[in-house]
C-alpha positions as CSV (number, residue, x, y, z in Angstrom):
1,M,-10.3,-15.2,-22.3
2,R,-8.4,-12.2,-20.7
3,T,-4.5,-12.1,-20.6
4,V,-1.9,-10.8,-18.1
5,R,-1.1,-8.1,-20.7
6,E,-4.8,-6.8,-20.5
7,I,-4.7,-6.9,-16.8
8,Y,-1.3,-5.2,-16.7
9,D,-2.5,-2.4,-19.0
10,V,-5.5,-1.5,-16.8
11,L,-3.4,-1.4,-13.6
12,F,-0.7,0.6,-15.1
13,A,-3.2,3.1,-16.6
14,F,-4.6,3.6,-13.2
15,A,-1.1,3.9,-11.6
16,P,1.5,4.7,-14.4
17,E,5.0,3.4,-14.0
18,R,6.4,7.0,-14.7
19,I,5.0,8.3,-11.6
20,K,7.1,5.9,-9.3
21,M,9.5,7.6,-6.8
22,G,12.8,6.6,-8.4
23,D,14.7,4.1,-10.6
24,W,15.4,2.0,-7.4
25,D,11.8,0.9,-7.3
26,N,10.8,-2.4,-9.1
27,V,7.3,-2.5,-10.6
28,G,5.7,-4.3,-13.4
29,L,5.5,-8.0,-14.5
30,L,8.3,-9.5,-12.5
31,C,7.6,-13.1,-13.2
32,G,5.6,-14.8,-15.9
33,R,4.4,-14.2,-19.4
34,F,2.1,-11.4,-20.7
35,T,0.5,-14.0,-22.8
36,T,-0.8,-16.2,-20.2
37,E,-4.6,-16.4,-20.2
38,V,-6.3,-15.7,-16.9
39,E,-9.5,-16.6,-15.2
40,T,-8.7,-15.8,-11.6
41,V,-6.6,-13.1,-10.2
42,L,-5.6,-12.9,-6.4
43,V,-4.7,-9.6,-4.9
44,A,-2.5,-9.2,-2.0
45,L,0.0,-6.8,-0.3
46,D,3.0,-9.0,-0.7
47,P,3.8,-11.9,-3.1
48,L,4.9,-14.2,-0.3
49,P,4.8,-18.0,-0.2
50,D,1.5,-18.0,1.8
51,V,0.0,-15.8,-0.8
52,I,1.4,-18.1,-3.6
53,A,0.1,-21.3,-2.0
54,E,-3.5,-19.6,-1.7
55,A,-3.1,-18.8,-5.5
56,V,-2.4,-22.4,-6.4
57,E,-5.2,-23.7,-4.3
58,L,-7.5,-21.1,-5.8
59,G,-6.3,-22.0,-9.3
60,A,-5.2,-18.3,-9.9
61,Q,-3.1,-17.5,-13.0
62,C,-2.1,-14.0,-11.7
63,I,-1.1,-12.5,-8.5
64,V,-1.3,-8.7,-8.2
65,T,0.6,-7.0,-5.3
66,H,1.7,-3.7,-4.0
67,H,5.0,-4.9,-3.0
68,P,7.5,-6.5,-5.4
69,L,9.0,-9.9,-5.3
70,F,12.4,-8.1,-5.1
71,F,14.1,-4.8,-5.5
72,D,17.5,-5.9,-6.9
73,P,18.0,-8.6,-9.2
74,P,18.6,-11.8,-7.3
75,R,22.0,-13.4,-7.6
76,V,20.4,-16.9,-7.3
77,I,17.1,-18.6,-7.8
78,N,16.8,-21.4,-5.5
79,E,14.9,-22.5,-2.3
80,T,17.4,-21.0,0.0
81,T,16.1,-17.5,-0.3
82,L,12.5,-16.1,0.2
83,A,12.7,-14.4,-3.3
84,G,14.1,-17.6,-4.9
85,R,11.6,-19.8,-3.2
86,S,8.8,-17.4,-4.4
87,V,9.9,-17.2,-8.0
88,L,10.2,-21.0,-8.2
89,E,6.8,-21.6,-6.9
90,L,5.5,-19.1,-9.3
91,I,7.2,-20.5,-12.3
92,E,6.3,-24.1,-11.4
93,H,2.6,-23.4,-11.2
94,G,2.4,-20.9,-14.1
95,I,1.5,-17.9,-12.2
96,A,2.3,-14.4,-13.1
97,A,3.3,-11.8,-10.5
98,V,2.4,-8.1,-11.3
99,N,3.2,-5.3,-8.8
100,L,2.6,-1.5,-8.4
101,H,4.6,0.1,-5.6
102,T,5.6,3.7,-5.2
103,N,3.6,4.5,-8.3
104,L,0.4,3.2,-6.6
105,D,1.6,5.2,-3.3
106,C,1.4,8.4,-5.3
107,A,-1.4,7.7,-7.8
108,P,-4.7,9.5,-7.4
109,G,-7.0,6.8,-5.8
110,G,-4.1,4.7,-4.7
111,V,-2.7,3.6,-1.4
112,N,-2.9,7.0,0.3
113,D,-6.3,8.1,-1.0
114,A,-7.5,4.7,0.1
115,L,-6.0,5.2,3.5
116,A,-7.5,8.6,3.9
117,A,-10.9,7.2,2.7
118,K,-10.7,4.5,5.5
119,L,-10.0,7.1,8.1
120,E,-13.1,9.1,6.9
121,L,-11.2,12.4,6.3
122,D,-12.7,15.3,4.6
123,N,-11.4,17.8,2.0
124,V,-8.6,15.1,1.0
125,R,-5.8,16.6,-1.2
126,V,-2.3,15.8,-2.3
127,L,0.4,17.2,0.1
128,N,3.2,18.8,-2.2
129,P,2.2,17.3,-5.7
130,A,4.9,15.8,-7.6
131,G,3.1,16.5,-10.9
132,E,-0.1,15.7,-12.8
133,D,-1.3,12.6,-14.4
134,D,-2.4,12.2,-17.9
135,A,-6.0,13.3,-16.7
136,G,-4.5,16.5,-15.1
137,Q,-5.0,15.1,-11.6
138,P,-2.2,16.0,-9.1
139,Y,-0.2,13.0,-7.8
140,G,2.2,12.6,-4.9
141,L,3.0,10.7,-2.0
142,L,1.1,11.9,1.1
143,R,-2.4,13.1,1.6
144,I,-3.9,15.6,3.8
145,G,-7.4,16.1,5.0
146,E,-9.6,17.1,8.0
147,T,-11.5,15.3,10.7
148,E,-13.9,16.4,13.4
149,Q,-11.8,17.8,16.3
150,T,-10.9,15.4,18.9
151,D,-7.9,14.3,21.3
152,V,-5.2,12.0,19.9
153,R,-6.0,9.3,22.3
154,T,-9.6,9.0,20.8
155,F,-8.5,9.5,17.3
156,A,-5.7,6.7,17.8
157,A,-8.4,4.4,19.0
158,F,-10.6,5.2,15.9
159,V,-7.6,4.5,13.6
160,K,-7.0,1.2,15.5
161,E,-10.7,0.2,14.9
162,K,-10.9,1.4,11.1
163,L,-7.6,-0.4,10.1
164,A,-8.1,-3.4,12.4
165,C,-4.7,-2.9,13.9
166,P,-3.7,-5.4,16.5
167,G,-1.9,-2.6,18.2
168,L,-0.4,0.8,17.5
169,R,1.9,3.4,18.9
170,F,1.1,6.9,19.3
171,A,2.7,10.1,20.7
172,D,0.6,13.1,22.0
173,A,1.9,16.6,21.3
174,G,-0.6,18.1,23.3
175,R,-2.5,19.5,20.2
176,P,-6.1,18.5,19.2
177,V,-6.5,16.4,16.2
178,R,-8.1,18.4,13.2
179,C,-5.7,18.5,10.3
180,V,-4.4,15.0,9.4
181,A,-1.7,13.8,7.0
182,V,-1.5,10.1,6.0
183,G,1.3,8.1,4.5
184,G,0.8,4.4,4.1
185,G,4.0,2.5,4.9
186,S,7.3,4.1,5.8
187,C,6.8,7.7,5.5
188,G,8.5,8.9,8.7
189,S,11.1,10.9,6.4
190,A,8.1,13.2,5.5
191,I,7.7,14.6,9.0
192,D,9.1,18.1,8.0
193,E,6.8,18.3,5.1
194,V,3.9,17.3,7.4
195,L,4.8,20.0,9.9
196,A,5.4,22.8,7.3
197,A,1.9,22.2,6.0
198,G,0.5,22.8,9.3
199,C,-0.8,19.5,10.2
200,D,-1.3,18.6,13.7
201,T,-1.4,14.8,13.2
202,F,0.4,12.2,11.1
203,V,-0.8,8.7,10.5
204,T,2.1,6.4,9.0
205,A,4.1,3.4,10.0
206,D,7.7,2.1,10.8
207,L,8.5,5.2,12.9
208,K,11.7,5.4,15.0
209,Y,12.1,6.3,18.7
210,H,13.6,9.4,18.1
211,Q,11.0,10.5,15.7
212,F,8.3,10.1,18.4
213,E,10.4,12.0,20.8
214,E,11.3,14.9,18.6
215,T,7.9,15.5,17.1
216,R,6.2,15.7,20.4
217,W,8.3,18.7,21.1
218,R,7.7,20.1,17.8
219,G,3.9,19.9,18.2
220,L,2.9,17.0,15.8
221,N,0.8,14.1,17.1
222,L,2.2,10.8,15.6
223,I,0.4,7.6,15.1
224,D,2.2,4.5,13.9
225,A,-0.6,2.2,12.8
226,G,1.6,-0.5,11.1
227,H,2.9,-0.9,7.7
228,F,0.5,-3.7,6.6
229,E,-2.4,-1.9,8.2
230,T,-1.9,1.4,6.6
231,E,-1.3,-0.1,3.1
232,D,-3.7,-3.1,2.9
233,P,-6.8,-1.0,2.0
234,V,-5.6,-0.4,-1.4
235,C,-5.9,-4.2,-2.1
236,E,-9.6,-3.8,-2.2
237,V,-9.3,-0.8,-4.6
238,L,-7.2,-3.0,-7.0
239,A,-9.7,-5.7,-6.7
240,M,-12.7,-3.5,-7.4
241,L,-11.0,-1.9,-10.5
242,L,-10.3,-5.3,-12.0
243,R,-13.8,-6.5,-11.3
244,E,-15.2,-3.4,-12.9
245,R,-13.1,-3.8,-16.1
246,F,-13.3,-7.6,-16.3
247,P,-16.5,-8.7,-15.0
248,E,-15.8,-12.1,-16.4
249,L,-12.9,-12.5,-14.3
250,R,-13.0,-14.0,-10.7
251,V,-11.0,-11.5,-8.7
252,L,-10.3,-12.4,-5.1
253,K,-8.5,-10.6,-2.2
254,S,-6.2,-12.9,0.0
255,T,-7.5,-14.2,3.0
256,V,-4.4,-15.7,4.3
257,H,-2.0,-12.8,4.1
258,R,-1.7,-10.8,7.3
259,D,0.7,-8.5,9.4
260,E,3.3,-10.8,10.9
261,T,3.9,-8.4,13.8
262,Q,2.2,-9.6,16.8
263,F,1.5,-8.0,20.2
264,F,1.9,-9.3,23.6
265,G,0.0,-7.6,26.4
């Protein structure tokens, strides 16, 4: 039978810890034992109580997520905090929690390659590589690619459909969509990089009012497609990776975890 250590080793060969974006990030086995034997793995974006309850119901011994249980060491572990409640549930049911965060954002084939593939971009490459992995492939946060030329409203509708967004926000800078940058999750701080690279459109999430206002006048179409929606495609990538390496394991993607943001209209 496979162990958490074997699963961990495969995941971190795919997205090594050394390529995470800083010491502030928290990745790895955050709860559980490396020696735990595993028959079922549940993959989700977040290790939240609904996902843990799903893992318990499925009899999973390991949860693999993109986001960590916590970034800073918790001061208490009890049911009064979300992190505390989650850790208690994991320990009480003997479930290990492994996560890959910004190392997965930056890794070849990770979050942003999965997003670019979902949006059917061509000629995808790393925007401003931070380095090369052990196979000599460039890695970095953002991806850039091309799409068939269209207007931003049409492209926004395409993004909404492909990512199953309940809604999205966009700003039309008056430029046709052709050269697109993507950054899953909160990548609004990279707007200057995207403009410097000559992109006309940026798909990301968690954008602020003033970013929409400013980039319209700087000539960059912005699409905020949601944090969950821009990162969730990587969950299937992780599930497929584990299924291919461990065909004897039951590897499932969460069916209960969803974007908690709702739209009224």
